[in-house]
LUMGU-549090 format. One record per residue (C-alpha): residue in one letter; x, y, z. Coordinates in steps of 0.001 Angstrom, whole numbers, plus 500000, padded with zeros to 6 digits. Layout:
<recs>
aXYZ...
</recs>
This chain:
<recs>
m894576840291266532r897085837260265861i899135835734268228v902720835056266942s906517834441267957p908383838157268689a910488837165265154e907199836912262972a905294839923265162v907943842281263542s908872840418260862g906906842609258424i909233845687259877q910749846929256867s914245848968255823g913007852875256053n910147852192257847q909658854080260944v908810852579264489y907469854087267558v908636852509270616q906645853116274165c908937854637276601a910103854332280033a909701851367282661a907240849949279496t909775849495277419p909053846203275266s912185844764275676v910995841530273625l909920842886270841l912909845576270456d915243842465271130a913268840241268003l913571843437265782v917172844176266710a917902840124265924r917020841603262046a919394844091262047p921737842238259225e918971842719256928l917865845907257588r919066849771256934d917595852743258393v915087851843260093g913730854819262188m913173854109265953i911398856871267775h910980857117271130l911258859536274618h913923858146277175i913547854306277664e915018851951280490g917233848866279541p920322848649277372g918721849914274141p920488847148271847h919133849735268773l921396852358269993r924537850104270098p927280851868267492e927614848464265315m923713849288264868a924532852569263384t923458851672259807h920189849453260708f918572851667262851r918387855324263173h917014856762266651r914891859753266906a915224861255270228l912128863094271617f913392862663274676v917674861494275437g917917858762278216p920995857259279743n921468854738277165a920624857457273963r922961860234274979q926194858807273425a924522857983269813v923117861384269925n926450863444270589e928216861007268386g925770861759265394r924390858173265536a921480859130266518d919021862514266403f917746864739268569v914661866395268090p913589869229270651v909870869525271644f907578870191274590l906157866684275920s902523868106275561e902965868308271673v904626864543270856p901128863673270225h900662866263267596l903711864916265839f902127861920264550e898116863279264722r899673865902262073g901884864061259825a905481865840261114i906437862078261628e904777859210260125l904473855500261449d904347852210259745a904442850557263395v904499850836267017l905669848269269309v903961848067272428n903646846669275711a900491845965277762t898483843701279626p896777840827278306p892781841708277333d890077841252279790a886619839977279886h885956842802277344g888744842600275149f890656845958276345c894511846002277481s896171847975279771l899189850313278822g900013849751281970t902708852220283427s902944853976280051v900659856134278440e902115859153277208a901617859585273843m900962855743273052h897150856507271785a898330859097269341a900841856490267961i898741853435267894r895788855203265837s898543857045263409a900515853549262905r899874851362259786t901019848348262210v900238847700266324i902410845159267134v902058844218271082q903602842189273839l900884841143275785n902644840704279399r901117838867282348s903790841031284518m902141844514283505p900015846321286012r897117847118284799t896333850886285047l893007852620285216g891971856006282995e892752856550279785s895038853824279403f893107851165277709i893435849771273788h891184846973272419v892183844019271179d890808845109267402d893392847645267237i895954845410267809d897364843464264543l900327841218266149a900962840187269370v903351838279271834e902513836597275177v905194837402277554d905647837579281211v908830839935281836p908127842742284624p908291846777283965y911908847983284406e912603849291287894y914034852469288634t915983853709292061s916152857223292989g919778858887293366t921015859072297081i919493861506298458g922330863650300480d922674866665302688v922650869233299819e919395867266298472r917639867289301532r918215871013302306i917124872075298759g913480869392299198e913286871291302808y913555874864300960v911263873566298726a908292872089300993e908311875308302990l907061876930299582i904181874751299385p900846875127301172d898281872805302319g895876871605299810a898270872222296805t898812870484293791l902165869275292477q903897868150289265l906617865956291465g909027864299289099i912158861885289530g915572861712291021a916887862459294566i915654865937294877p911812865188294567s912008862484296949a913705864687299295t910917867116298731a908244864198299336l910188863435302696a909655867062303843l906501866807302964i905445864498305474h903703866965307648h901365868733305288k897440868074304383d895460867369301354l898207867029298634g897133866714295206i899178865054292120h899176866714288358t902368865127287007e903872864342284004m905400861330285747f906077860087289470t907986857524291521d907826855451294707a907953859073296963v904026859227295934v903432856096297095d905204857150300732l902815860024300539v899645858469299852e900183856085302769a901002858696305047g897891860460304661v899232863310302940v898336862790299520t894628862990299204g893689864862296085a890764866184297757r891339869986296841k892095869319293494q889587871474291360r889466868971288525n890203865285289066r889664865370293025g891153862689294614k892959861266291900i896530860877290921v896898861756287082t899761861098285043a901098860160281860f903939857240283025m905654856440286000m908900854728287068g910053853025290274a910319849919292533r907956847079292392r906350848417295113l904940851253293224y903646848986290268d902174847369292776f900517849973294524v899120851365290440n897685847861289966d894052848047288798n894215851386291750p891381853781291056m893210856186292969v895135856565289694e894355857984286610m896709857384283464r896289860279280922s898154861319277512v901012864012278010d898495866343275716f896008865804278852t898793866117281564n901273869012280135d898507871056278513t898807874341280085h895254874988280172i894455872189282374i897895872857284755r896938876633285128s893409874968286619f894453874086289407t894407877285292097t897531876286294017m899707874221291145t903306874030292407a905192872580289312i909203871487290532n911642870996287866s915018871082287600a918050872548285861i921983872020284496e922635875390284857v921027879166285236d922484882538284157l922397885710285986t919298886759284193g917373883457285025q917848881711281855v917564878033282584v919481875071280862a917975871883281223d918668869756278593s922563870300277148i925843870659278878g927242873142276857n926502871695273017r926071867878274779i922570867186274415y921642865502277632s917926865099278442g915517867015276325v912870870030276968g910374867393277971g907444868827280417q909525871625281890m908231874116280238d904632873142280437f904725873074283961v906185876474284521r904223878248282454g901093876720283475a902043877036287069a902810880644287040l899141881349285322a897667879446287800p895610881750290371e898047880752293669g900209878900291744r904521878413291433a906913877603288899i909907876232290867i913403875535289590a915512873435292068l919481872508291813p922457871958293375s924258875430293319t927595873214292104a928666870506289930a931898868234290099n932454868441293321g931964871854294308t934852872647291502i932266874409289084s929080876615289930r925544875535288624i924591879636289176t926913881184286039p927229884978284842s926942883478281353l925672880219279732a927757877961278730c929128877705274671g926229876065272926a923558875513275745g919807875332275263v917781877822277105v914842875440278243t913228878320280377t913490881881279012r914198884290282068a910921886177281264h909358882798282214v911364881928285166r909869882539288462t911553881049291500i914825879449291833v916073876983294690t919230875585296208e920393874226299171w921185877776300043g917844879814299735v915254880814297482a915609883101294816e912235885109293919l912626886396290168f909816887666289238g909092891381288724r912899891326289404s915327893562287086l918488892039285894r921048893729288666e917978892615291265r918077888862289467a921715889055289887a922108889887293505a918948886819294527l921011884352292621i924561885151293876a923345885038297391i921973881421296641a925026880266295111h927727878552296778p929852880497299116d933070879565297366h932049880910293997r930202884335295141d933265886613295191q933662885292291294l930017885789290308r930031889408292036s932953890414290030e931519889241286805a928129890547287654h929716894031288006r931642893115284488l928066892571282635g926826895745284532f924533893575286782g926575895002290031
</recs>
């Protein structure tokens, strides 16, 4: 490992190279800025990553000829580029992202990493985001790391050794912070319905956003919950401090919060720092259906953009416009459904656009992509109640979903269901 300046660290990246960037709160902003500063001398550099926090300077319109983003999950800063054709979207299960690199489907010339300085044994922690980093580091020809004094030192499968690092820069840049959306009355009611479905001792996939946060608030009187998830936020810290999350009844990794990355406030990053309760693992472990189904009462909580009357779940697009990605929804929906006493929940508000649009729809919007199929879906929750779809016919599903749609839209949905032969 050589310690160099940011400019020198990225100087070997050439036109046409393929570069993987660490995701979410761990976005290596110093290295990314240094690379973008070289834009005038570069063309068609592939920038491959999941959602990253920060401005995403390589995604600006004027960078289109210099950098081409290959999105494995589309965050807010990449949506415009993807939908304008300046970036590409790759539909892929989160569990399979490491396989893209290991099997050569995507070849990497370099990887940009944000890690802690080495400890006495030469190991650097990947901090807030492990995701697919080990596969990317093994596959890339050049490993470039910003050794970050402000990155929390997380434990588990989180470490890389200095012998695996080619170039490094020394920085002191806190990981990006994230604030969950405001919990309104709709989210609160959804959270209460979801919490009623969760037994004491269950293992949870609890993600990001207002609905997971509201669910966490409603779980405050539960006992011995466990966490096995792809990511988590400050809401889990609240449950740990309240004595709700102990992991005492987990069938594996007992007593551990297992995750691939996290996003939240400084409080979250302080909580995970050197905390043996938090075990970082790659997404090919956290999102492995075989692992997920091994928890007896695994409960997966995911969201959706729209659900049609047959139970098809759209989670990555609004019509033809890509909004996010496939992510880990199907990994956890299928894994939880196969668990002995598991439950796969899709939770969403009943309306959008200030109540003018029903998110329970007769049929999907033109171009919308199905992430969870009607055969995989089990439980749908809105602020109006719970619809259990497993084993139900299309006619029965339509009736159950109309019952949890917003009352203002139910008559129209009944009329459409009758027209479609579901009434």
